HTML snippet that shows the backbone in 3Dmol.js (N, CA, C, O; Angstrom):
<script src="https://3Dmol.org/build/3Dmol-min.js"></script>
<div id="view" style="width:600px;height:400px;position:relative"></div>
<script>
const pdb = `
ATOM      1  N   UNK A   1     205.043 118.396  92.341  1.00  0.00           N
ATOM      2  CA  UNK A   1     205.925 119.383  91.772  1.00  0.00           C
ATOM      3  C   UNK A   1     206.812 119.928  92.882  1.00  0.00           C
ATOM      4  O   UNK A   1     206.350 120.236  93.981  1.00  0.00           O
ATOM      5  N   UNK A   2     208.082 120.038  92.570  1.00  0.00           N
ATOM      6  CA  UNK A   2     209.029 120.635  93.506  1.00  0.00           C
ATOM      7  C   UNK A   2     209.389 122.018  92.999  1.00  0.00           C
ATOM      8  O   UNK A   2     209.601 122.218  91.804  1.00  0.00           O
ATOM      9  N   UNK A   3     209.454 122.957  93.904  1.00  0.00           N
ATOM     10  CA  UNK A   3     209.879 124.307  93.560  1.00  0.00           C
ATOM     11  C   UNK A   3     211.238 124.512  94.202  1.00  0.00           C
ATOM     12  O   UNK A   3     211.378 124.433  95.422  1.00  0.00           O
ATOM     13  N   UNK A   4     212.224 124.773  93.384  1.00  0.00           N
ATOM     14  CA  UNK A   4     213.579 124.976  93.872  1.00  0.00           C
ATOM     15  C   UNK A   4     213.860 126.468  93.950  1.00  0.00           C
ATOM     16  O   UNK A   4     213.510 127.227  93.047  1.00  0.00           O
ATOM     17  N   UNK A   5     214.488 126.873  95.026  1.00  0.00           N
ATOM     18  CA  UNK A   5     214.845 128.276  95.185  1.00  0.00           C
ATOM     19  C   UNK A   5     216.350 128.369  95.435  1.00  0.00           C
ATOM     20  O   UNK A   5     216.964 127.464  96.002  1.00  0.00           O
ATOM     21  N   UNK A   6     216.907 129.460  95.007  1.00  0.00           N
ATOM     22  CA  UNK A   6     218.325 129.679  95.208  1.00  0.00           C
ATOM     23  C   UNK A   6     218.558 130.307  96.586  1.00  0.00           C
ATOM     24  O   UNK A   6     217.638 130.888  97.160  1.00  0.00           O
ATOM     25  N   UNK A   7     219.752 130.198  97.110  1.00  0.00           N
ATOM     26  CA  UNK A   7     220.055 130.863  98.384  1.00  0.00           C
ATOM     27  C   UNK A   7     219.842 132.376  98.309  1.00  0.00           C
ATOM     28  O   UNK A   7     219.450 132.998  99.297  1.00  0.00           O
ATOM     29  N   UNK A   8     220.098 132.963  97.149  1.00  0.00           N
ATOM     30  CA  UNK A   8     219.872 134.399  96.973  1.00  0.00           C
ATOM     31  C   UNK A   8     218.402 134.740  97.168  1.00  0.00           C
ATOM     32  O   UNK A   8     218.073 135.731  97.821  1.00  0.00           O
ATOM     33  N   UNK A   9     217.516 133.923  96.604  1.00  0.00           N
ATOM     34  CA  UNK A   9     216.078 134.139  96.757  1.00  0.00           C
ATOM     35  C   UNK A   9     215.670 133.999  98.223  1.00  0.00           C
ATOM     36  O   UNK A   9     214.902 134.816  98.731  1.00  0.00           O
ATOM     37  N   UNK A  10     216.173 132.982  98.897  1.00  0.00           N
ATOM     38  CA  UNK A  10     215.830 132.768 100.307  1.00  0.00           C
ATOM     39  C   UNK A  10     216.250 133.954 101.166  1.00  0.00           C
ATOM     40  O   UNK A  10     215.500 134.374 102.047  1.00  0.00           O
ATOM     41  N   UNK A  11     217.433 134.495 100.920  1.00  0.00           N
ATOM     42  CA  UNK A  11     217.892 135.656 101.688  1.00  0.00           C
ATOM     43  C   UNK A  11     216.993 136.862 101.421  1.00  0.00           C
ATOM     44  O   UNK A  11     216.675 137.613 102.343  1.00  0.00           O
ATOM     45  N   UNK A  12     216.585 137.049 100.178  1.00  0.00           N
ATOM     46  CA  UNK A  12     215.716 138.182  99.843  1.00  0.00           C
ATOM     47  C   UNK A  12     214.363 138.053 100.523  1.00  0.00           C
ATOM     48  O   UNK A  12     213.811 139.048 100.994  1.00  0.00           O
ATOM     49  N   UNK A  13     213.820 136.838 100.581  1.00  0.00           N
ATOM     50  CA  UNK A  13     212.518 136.616 101.220  1.00  0.00           C
ATOM     51  C   UNK A  13     212.612 136.844 102.724  1.00  0.00           C
ATOM     52  O   UNK A  13     211.681 137.379 103.326  1.00  0.00           O
ATOM     53  N   UNK A  14     213.718 136.448 103.332  1.00  0.00           N
ATOM     54  CA  UNK A  14     213.884 136.640 104.776  1.00  0.00           C
ATOM     55  C   UNK A  14     213.857 138.107 105.160  1.00  0.00           C
ATOM     56  O   UNK A  14     213.460 138.448 106.274  1.00  0.00           O
ATOM     57  N   UNK A  15     214.270 138.972 104.261  1.00  0.00           N
ATOM     58  CA  UNK A  15     214.307 140.408 104.543  1.00  0.00           C
ATOM     59  C   UNK A  15     212.926 141.049 104.467  1.00  0.00           C
ATOM     60  O   UNK A  15     212.742 142.167 104.948  1.00  0.00           O
ATOM     61  N   UNK A  16     211.966 140.373 103.880  1.00  0.00           N
ATOM     62  CA  UNK A  16     210.607 140.926 103.765  1.00  0.00           C
ATOM     63  C   UNK A  16     209.887 140.859 105.103  1.00  0.00           C
ATOM     64  O   UNK A  16     210.137 139.961 105.907  1.00  0.00           O
ATOM     65  N   UNK A  17     208.996 141.807 105.335  1.00  0.00           N
ATOM     66  CA  UNK A  17     208.158 141.784 106.528  1.00  0.00           C
ATOM     67  C   UNK A  17     207.022 140.799 106.314  1.00  0.00           C
ATOM     68  O   UNK A  17     206.698 140.466 105.174  1.00  0.00           O
ATOM     69  N   UNK A  18     206.417 140.329 107.393  1.00  0.00           N
ATOM     70  CA  UNK A  18     205.353 139.321 107.307  1.00  0.00           C
ATOM     71  C   UNK A  18     204.218 139.737 106.365  1.00  0.00           C
ATOM     72  O   UNK A  18     203.802 138.918 105.545  1.00  0.00           O
ATOM     73  N   UNK A  19     203.695 140.973 106.440  1.00  0.00           N
ATOM     74  CA  UNK A  19     202.614 141.347 105.509  1.00  0.00           C
ATOM     75  C   UNK A  19     203.053 141.294 104.045  1.00  0.00           C
ATOM     76  O   UNK A  19     202.256 140.969 103.165  1.00  0.00           O
ATOM     77  N   UNK A  20     204.317 141.611 103.791  1.00  0.00           N
ATOM     78  CA  UNK A  20     204.811 141.556 102.412  1.00  0.00           C
ATOM     79  C   UNK A  20     204.855 140.118 101.918  1.00  0.00           C
ATOM     80  O   UNK A  20     204.603 139.861 100.740  1.00  0.00           O
ATOM     81  N   UNK A  21     205.169 139.188 102.792  1.00  0.00           N
ATOM     82  CA  UNK A  21     205.220 137.783 102.402  1.00  0.00           C
ATOM     83  C   UNK A  21     203.830 137.245 102.110  1.00  0.00           C
ATOM     84  O   UNK A  21     203.682 136.334 101.295  1.00  0.00           O
ATOM     85  N   UNK A  22     202.818 137.785 102.754  1.00  0.00           N
ATOM     86  CA  UNK A  22     201.445 137.312 102.561  1.00  0.00           C
ATOM     87  C   UNK A  22     200.810 137.893 101.306  1.00  0.00           C
ATOM     88  O   UNK A  22     199.877 137.313 100.750  1.00  0.00           O
ATOM     89  N   UNK A  23     201.317 139.044 100.859  1.00  0.00           N
ATOM     90  CA  UNK A  23     200.755 139.667  99.661  1.00  0.00           C
ATOM     91  C   UNK A  23     201.066 138.841  98.428  1.00  0.00           C
ATOM     92  O   UNK A  23     202.100 138.175  98.372  1.00  0.00           O
ATOM     93  N   UNK A  24     200.192 138.876  97.448  1.00  0.00           N
ATOM     94  CA  UNK A  24     200.427 138.135  96.211  1.00  0.00           C
ATOM     95  C   UNK A  24     201.494 138.812  95.349  1.00  0.00           C
ATOM     96  O   UNK A  24     201.766 140.005  95.488  1.00  0.00           O
ATOM     97  N   UNK A  25     202.074 138.037  94.478  1.00  0.00           N
ATOM     98  CA  UNK A  25     203.114 138.528  93.581  1.00  0.00           C
ATOM     99  C   UNK A  25     202.782 138.130  92.154  1.00  0.00           C
ATOM    100  O   UNK A  25     202.008 137.202  91.919  1.00  0.00           O
ATOM    101  N   UNK A  26     203.371 138.835  91.211  1.00  0.00           N
ATOM    102  CA  UNK A  26     203.193 138.540  89.798  1.00  0.00           C
ATOM    103  C   UNK A  26     204.573 138.344  89.180  1.00  0.00           C
ATOM    104  O   UNK A  26     205.476 139.158  89.374  1.00  0.00           O
ATOM    105  N   UNK A  27     204.721 137.259  88.438  1.00  0.00           N
ATOM    106  CA  UNK A  27     205.956 136.968  87.727  1.00  0.00           C
ATOM    107  C   UNK A  27     205.666 137.095  86.232  1.00  0.00           C
ATOM    108  O   UNK A  27     204.744 136.462  85.719  1.00  0.00           O
ATOM    109  N   UNK A  28     206.451 137.911  85.539  1.00  0.00           N
ATOM    110  CA  UNK A  28     206.259 138.131  84.099  1.00  0.00           C
ATOM    111  C   UNK A  28     207.243 137.264  83.332  1.00  0.00           C
ATOM    112  O   UNK A  28     208.412 137.161  83.704  1.00  0.00           O
ATOM    113  N   UNK A  29     206.770 136.642  82.262  1.00  0.00           N
ATOM    114  CA  UNK A  29     207.636 135.833  81.414  1.00  0.00           C
ATOM    115  C   UNK A  29     207.061 135.788  80.007  1.00  0.00           C
ATOM    116  O   UNK A  29     205.895 136.119  79.791  1.00  0.00           O
ATOM    117  N   UNK A  30     207.882 135.380  79.062  1.00  0.00           N
ATOM    118  CA  UNK A  30     207.450 135.261  77.663  1.00  0.00           C
ATOM    119  C   UNK A  30     207.244 133.794  77.320  1.00  0.00           C
ATOM    120  O   UNK A  30     208.043 132.931  77.686  1.00  0.00           O
ATOM    121  N   UNK A  31     206.149 133.533  76.607  1.00  0.00           N
ATOM    122  CA  UNK A  31     205.838 132.185  76.150  1.00  0.00           C
ATOM    123  C   UNK A  31     205.407 132.303  74.690  1.00  0.00           C
ATOM    124  O   UNK A  31     204.379 132.912  74.393  1.00  0.00           O
ATOM    125  N   UNK A  32     206.168 131.740  73.805  1.00  0.00           N
ATOM    126  CA  UNK A  32     205.919 131.804  72.363  1.00  0.00           C
ATOM    127  C   UNK A  32     205.684 133.260  71.936  1.00  0.00           C
ATOM    128  O   UNK A  32     204.669 133.578  71.316  1.00  0.00           O
ATOM    129  N   UNK A  33     206.614 134.115  72.271  1.00  0.00           N
ATOM    130  CA  UNK A  33     206.608 135.533  71.877  1.00  0.00           C
ATOM    131  C   UNK A  33     205.418 136.316  72.440  1.00  0.00           C
ATOM    132  O   UNK A  33     205.059 137.358  71.890  1.00  0.00           O
ATOM    133  N   UNK A  34     204.809 135.841  73.511  1.00  0.00           N
ATOM    134  CA  UNK A  34     203.697 136.558  74.127  1.00  0.00           C
ATOM    135  C   UNK A  34     204.015 136.758  75.601  1.00  0.00           C
ATOM    136  O   UNK A  34     204.448 135.827  76.280  1.00  0.00           O
ATOM    137  N   UNK A  35     203.799 137.977  76.095  1.00  0.00           N
ATOM    138  CA  UNK A  35     204.035 138.277  77.501  1.00  0.00           C
ATOM    139  C   UNK A  35     202.937 137.634  78.343  1.00  0.00           C
ATOM    140  O   UNK A  35     201.751 137.866  78.108  1.00  0.00           O
ATOM    141  N   UNK A  36     203.335 136.825  79.324  1.00  0.00           N
ATOM    142  CA  UNK A  36     202.386 136.161  80.222  1.00  0.00           C
ATOM    143  C   UNK A  36     202.704 136.526  81.656  1.00  0.00           C
ATOM    144  O   UNK A  36     203.825 136.931  81.966  1.00  0.00           O
ATOM    145  N   UNK A  37     201.732 136.386  82.524  1.00  0.00           N
ATOM    146  CA  UNK A  37     201.893 136.681  83.940  1.00  0.00           C
ATOM    147  C   UNK A  37     201.474 135.478  84.763  1.00  0.00           C
ATOM    148  O   UNK A  37     200.505 134.791  84.440  1.00  0.00           O
ATOM    149  N   UNK A  38     202.218 135.235  85.830  1.00  0.00           N
ATOM    150  CA  UNK A  38     201.902 134.175  86.786  1.00  0.00           C
ATOM    151  C   UNK A  38     201.655 134.847  88.123  1.00  0.00           C
ATOM    152  O   UNK A  38     202.533 135.534  88.645  1.00  0.00           O
ATOM    153  N   UNK A  39     200.482 134.659  88.677  1.00  0.00           N
ATOM    154  CA  UNK A  39     200.086 135.285  89.938  1.00  0.00           C
ATOM    155  C   UNK A  39     200.219 134.239  91.029  1.00  0.00           C
ATOM    156  O   UNK A  39     199.599 133.179  90.948  1.00  0.00           O
ATOM    157  N   UNK A  40     201.020 134.523  92.051  1.00  0.00           N
ATOM    158  CA  UNK A  40     201.262 133.543  93.108  1.00  0.00           C
ATOM    159  C   UNK A  40     201.326 134.209  94.472  1.00  0.00           C
ATOM    160  O   UNK A  40     201.427 135.432  94.578  1.00  0.00           O
ATOM    161  N   UNK A  41     201.265 133.395  95.504  1.00  0.00           N
ATOM    162  CA  UNK A  41     201.308 133.871  96.888  1.00  0.00           C
ATOM    163  C   UNK A  41     202.243 132.962  97.673  1.00  0.00           C
ATOM    164  O   UNK A  41     202.187 131.739  97.543  1.00  0.00           O
ATOM    165  N   UNK A  42     203.104 133.566  98.489  1.00  0.00           N
ATOM    166  CA  UNK A  42     203.961 132.797  99.386  1.00  0.00           C
ATOM    167  C   UNK A  42     203.153 132.466 100.634  1.00  0.00           C
ATOM    168  O   UNK A  42     202.591 133.357 101.270  1.00  0.00           O
ATOM    169  N   UNK A  43     203.098 131.201 100.978  1.00  0.00           N
ATOM    170  CA  UNK A  43     202.379 130.780 102.174  1.00  0.00           C
ATOM    171  C   UNK A  43     203.404 130.558 103.286  1.00  0.00           C
ATOM    172  O   UNK A  43     204.262 131.410 103.519  1.00  0.00           O
ATOM    173  N   UNK A  44     203.320 129.453 103.951  1.00  0.00           N
ATOM    174  CA  UNK A  44     204.288 129.135 104.992  1.00  0.00           C
ATOM    175  C   UNK A  44     205.645 128.931 104.342  1.00  0.00           C
ATOM    176  O   UNK A  44     205.753 128.821 103.121  1.00  0.00           O
ATOM    177  N   UNK A  45     206.668 128.883 105.164  1.00  0.00           N
ATOM    178  CA  UNK A  45     208.018 128.703 104.631  1.00  0.00           C
ATOM    179  C   UNK A  45     208.084 127.442 103.786  1.00  0.00           C
ATOM    180  O   UNK A  45     207.738 126.354 104.248  1.00  0.00           O
ATOM    181  N   UNK A  46     208.523 127.593 102.570  1.00  0.00           N
ATOM    182  CA  UNK A  46     208.630 126.453 101.674  1.00  0.00           C
ATOM    183  C   UNK A  46     207.374 126.162 100.886  1.00  0.00           C
ATOM    184  O   UNK A  46     207.343 125.186 100.136  1.00  0.00           O
ATOM    185  N   UNK A  47     206.319 126.981 101.028  1.00  0.00           N
ATOM    186  CA  UNK A  47     205.063 126.751 100.309  1.00  0.00           C
ATOM    187  C   UNK A  47     204.764 127.924  99.390  1.00  0.00           C
ATOM    188  O   UNK A  47     204.925 129.089  99.753  1.00  0.00           O
ATOM    189  N   UNK A  48     204.331 127.583  98.210  1.00  0.00           N
ATOM    190  CA  UNK A  48     203.992 128.567  97.191  1.00  0.00           C
ATOM    191  C   UNK A  48     202.666 128.160  96.589  1.00  0.00           C
ATOM    192  O   UNK A  48     202.501 127.019  96.158  1.00  0.00           O
ATOM    193  N   UNK A  49     201.713 129.088  96.556  1.00  0.00           N
ATOM    194  CA  UNK A  49     200.399 128.803  95.981  1.00  0.00           C
ATOM    195  C   UNK A  49     200.280 129.543  94.657  1.00  0.00           C
ATOM    196  O   UNK A  49     200.327 130.773  94.623  1.00  0.00           O
ATOM    197  N   UNK A  50     200.126 128.797  93.568  1.00  0.00           N
ATOM    198  CA  UNK A  50     199.949 129.393  92.250  1.00  0.00           C
ATOM    199  C   UNK A  50     198.471 129.709  92.073  1.00  0.00           C
ATOM    200  O   UNK A  50     197.630 128.815  92.170  1.00  0.00           O
ATOM    201  N   UNK A  51     198.145 130.973  91.814  1.00  0.00           N
ATOM    202  CA  UNK A  51     196.751 131.397  91.772  1.00  0.00           C
ATOM    203  C   UNK A  51     196.178 131.406  90.361  1.00  0.00           C
ATOM    204  O   UNK A  51     195.092 130.871  90.138  1.00  0.00           O
ATOM    205  N   UNK A  52     196.879 131.996  89.415  1.00  0.00           N
ATOM    206  CA  UNK A  52     196.413 132.001  88.032  1.00  0.00           C
ATOM    207  C   UNK A  52     197.556 132.360  87.103  1.00  0.00           C
ATOM    208  O   UNK A  52     198.564 132.926  87.527  1.00  0.00           O
ATOM    209  N   UNK A  53     197.391 132.027  85.844  1.00  0.00           N
ATOM    210  CA  UNK A  53     198.389 132.349  84.826  1.00  0.00           C
ATOM    211  C   UNK A  53     197.646 132.683  83.539  1.00  0.00           C
ATOM    212  O   UNK A  53     196.591 132.117  83.253  1.00  0.00           O
ATOM    213  N   UNK A  54     198.210 133.612  82.766  1.00  0.00           N
ATOM    214  CA  UNK A  54     197.562 133.968  81.512  1.00  0.00           C
ATOM    215  C   UNK A  54     198.305 135.065  80.793  1.00  0.00           C
ATOM    216  O   UNK A  54     199.294 135.595  81.300  1.00  0.00           O
ATOM    217  N   UNK A  55     197.827 135.406  79.607  1.00  0.00           N
ATOM    218  CA  UNK A  55     198.460 136.479  78.842  1.00  0.00           C
ATOM    219  C   UNK A  55     198.274 137.823  79.540  1.00  0.00           C
ATOM    220  O   UNK A  55     197.335 138.013  80.313  1.00  0.00           O
ATOM    221  N   UNK A  56     199.188 138.752  79.252  1.00  0.00           N
ATOM    222  CA  UNK A  56     199.160 140.059  79.903  1.00  0.00           C
ATOM    223  C   UNK A  56     197.876 140.825  79.602  1.00  0.00           C
ATOM    224  O   UNK A  56     197.364 141.543  80.461  1.00  0.00           O
ATOM    225  N   UNK A  57     197.359 140.676  78.395  1.00  0.00           N
ATOM    226  CA  UNK A  57     196.153 141.399  77.991  1.00  0.00           C
ATOM    227  C   UNK A  57     194.979 141.035  78.902  1.00  0.00           C
ATOM    228  O   UNK A  57     194.604 139.867  78.999  1.00  0.00           O
ATOM    229  N   UNK A  58     194.413 142.015  79.554  1.00  0.00           N
ATOM    230  CA  UNK A  58     193.257 141.879  80.449  1.00  0.00           C
ATOM    231  C   UNK A  58     193.536 141.007  81.676  1.00  0.00           C
ATOM    232  O   UNK A  58     192.592 140.558  82.327  1.00  0.00           O
ATOM    233  N   UNK A  59     194.790 140.760  82.003  1.00  0.00           N
ATOM    234  CA  UNK A  59     195.136 139.899  83.132  1.00  0.00           C
ATOM    235  C   UNK A  59     194.587 140.461  84.441  1.00  0.00           C
ATOM    236  O   UNK A  59     193.948 139.740  85.208  1.00  0.00           O
ATOM    237  N   UNK A  60     194.835 141.742  84.698  1.00  0.00           N
ATOM    238  CA  UNK A  60     194.411 142.334  85.964  1.00  0.00           C
ATOM    239  C   UNK A  60     192.896 142.491  86.031  1.00  0.00           C
ATOM    240  O   UNK A  60     192.312 142.387  87.110  1.00  0.00           O
ATOM    241  N   UNK A  61     192.263 142.737  84.907  1.00  0.00           N
ATOM    242  CA  UNK A  61     190.798 142.802  84.885  1.00  0.00           C
ATOM    243  C   UNK A  61     190.205 141.442  85.278  1.00  0.00           C
ATOM    244  O   UNK A  61     189.303 141.362  86.111  1.00  0.00           O
ATOM    245  N   UNK A  62     190.728 140.384  84.663  1.00  0.00           N
ATOM    246  CA  UNK A  62     190.253 139.046  84.974  1.00  0.00           C
ATOM    247  C   UNK A  62     190.589 138.637  86.402  1.00  0.00           C
ATOM    248  O   UNK A  62     189.838 137.897  87.037  1.00  0.00           O
ATOM    249  N   UNK A  63     191.715 139.121  86.899  1.00  0.00           N
ATOM    250  CA  UNK A  63     192.117 138.813  88.267  1.00  0.00           C
ATOM    251  C   UNK A  63     191.157 139.429  89.277  1.00  0.00           C
ATOM    252  O   UNK A  63     190.852 138.809  90.296  1.00  0.00           O
ATOM    253  N   UNK A  64     190.678 140.638  89.007  1.00  0.00           N
ATOM    254  CA  UNK A  64     189.686 141.269  89.890  1.00  0.00           C
ATOM    255  C   UNK A  64     188.411 140.439  89.954  1.00  0.00           C
ATOM    256  O   UNK A  64     187.779 140.354  91.007  1.00  0.00           O
ATOM    257  N   UNK A  65     188.029 139.829  88.839  1.00  0.00           N
ATOM    258  CA  UNK A  65     186.842 138.979  88.830  1.00  0.00           C
ATOM    259  C   UNK A  65     187.037 137.752  89.702  1.00  0.00           C
ATOM    260  O   UNK A  65     186.099 137.296  90.355  1.00  0.00           O
ATOM    261  N   UNK A  66     188.249 137.218  89.716  1.00  0.00           N
ATOM    262  CA  UNK A  66     188.542 136.048  90.556  1.00  0.00           C
ATOM    263  C   UNK A  66     188.491 136.401  92.034  1.00  0.00           C
ATOM    264  O   UNK A  66     188.075 135.579  92.851  1.00  0.00           O
ATOM    265  N   UNK A  67     188.909 137.617  92.390  1.00  0.00           N
ATOM    266  CA  UNK A  67     188.921 138.045  93.789  1.00  0.00           C
ATOM    267  C   UNK A  67     187.526 138.244  94.327  1.00  0.00           C
ATOM    268  O   UNK A  67     187.304 138.062  95.524  1.00  0.00           O
ATOM    269  N   UNK A  68     186.576 138.613  93.486  1.00  0.00           N
ATOM    270  CA  UNK A  68     185.201 138.898  93.946  1.00  0.00           C
ATOM    271  C   UNK A  68     184.384 137.650  94.079  1.00  0.00           C
ATOM    272  O   UNK A  68     183.213 137.715  94.453  1.00  0.00           O
TER     273      UNK A  68
END
`;
const viewer = $3Dmol.createViewer("view");
viewer.addModel(pdb, "pdb");
viewer.setStyle({}, {cartoon: {color: "spectrum"}});
viewer.zoomTo();
viewer.render();
</script>
């Protein structure tokens, strides 16, 4: 899988501090009229690690279980 980023995204990421780049992020989107979340982490330059995806309902509760 290739992940394409726009120059605007690259400039925004460059402005982040190193700890901010290491922190995980959540992307919200709709899939068949349901709000879903994608939890990901930026690794080295050009690397993205997808951690989990699922419906918004109980997402953060389930995510805490994955962290433990």
